[in-house]
C-alpha positions as CSV (number, residue, x, y, z in Angstrom):
1,M,12.6,39.7,-3.9
2,I,9.9,37.4,-3.3
3,P,7.3,36.9,-6.4
4,T,3.8,38.2,-5.9
5,V,2.6,34.4,-5.9
6,L,4.9,33.5,-2.7
7,N,3.5,36.8,-1.0
8,D,-0.1,36.1,-1.9
9,I,0.2,32.3,-0.1
10,W,1.7,33.5,2.6
11,I,-0.8,36.0,3.4
12,F,-3.4,33.8,2.9
13,S,-1.7,31.3,5.3
14,S,-3.2,32.0,8.2
15,K,-6.6,30.3,6.9
16,F,-5.0,27.3,6.9
17,T,-2.6,25.1,8.8
18,F,1.2,25.8,8.0
19,A,2.1,22.3,6.7
20,V,-1.1,22.4,4.0
21,V,0.4,25.9,2.7
22,A,3.8,25.1,3.1
23,F,3.5,21.5,1.2
24,R,1.5,23.4,-1.4
25,L,4.3,25.7,-1.7
26,L,6.9,23.0,-2.4
27,Q,5.0,21.9,-4.9
28,L,4.7,24.9,-6.6
29,S,8.5,25.9,-6.8
30,L,8.8,23.2,-8.7
31,N,6.6,24.7,-11.4
32,E,8.7,26.9,-13.7
33,S,5.6,29.0,-14.8
34,V,4.5,29.7,-11.1
35,I,7.7,30.0,-9.5
36,R,11.1,31.0,-11.3
37,I,13.6,28.5,-10.5
38,T,16.1,30.6,-8.8
39,E,13.2,31.6,-6.5
40,T,13.1,27.9,-4.7
41,P,15.9,27.7,-2.5
42,S,14.0,30.4,-1.0
43,V,10.7,29.0,-0.8
44,L,12.9,25.6,0.8
45,Q,14.7,28.3,2.8
46,M,11.3,30.5,4.0
47,V,9.9,27.0,4.4
48,S,12.4,25.9,6.9
49,Y,12.4,28.6,9.3
50,N,9.7,27.1,10.4
51,P,10.6,24.1,13.1
52,A,7.6,21.6,11.7
53,G,8.5,23.0,7.9
54,R,12.3,21.7,8.7
55,V,11.0,18.2,8.0
56,L,8.9,18.9,5.7
57,S,11.1,20.7,3.3
58,W,14.0,18.3,4.1
59,R,11.7,15.3,3.0
60,F,10.5,17.3,-0.4
61,V,14.2,17.6,-0.8
62,R,15.1,14.4,-0.8
63,S,11.9,13.1,-2.7
64,H,12.4,15.6,-5.5
65,W,16.4,15.3,-5.6
66,N,16.8,14.8,-9.2
67,V,14.5,17.7,-10.1
68,L,16.5,20.0,-7.7
69,Y,19.9,19.1,-8.8
70,E,19.0,19.3,-12.4
71,R,18.1,22.6,-12.3
């Protein structure tokens, strides 16, 4: 199940561009106090469902690979 924070972000995403919300969500996925470590793959998956999100999530993975790999 997706944590409440993720649900809240997706609900309010209609007020912002997808890229802004997706980028913030990806950033939050690195913060263990906001999103559990086990939910980070789900965040990446949800963002990458959108065609624009594929590029964004791939760039995020490449730039944060060391952190993601250690988890």
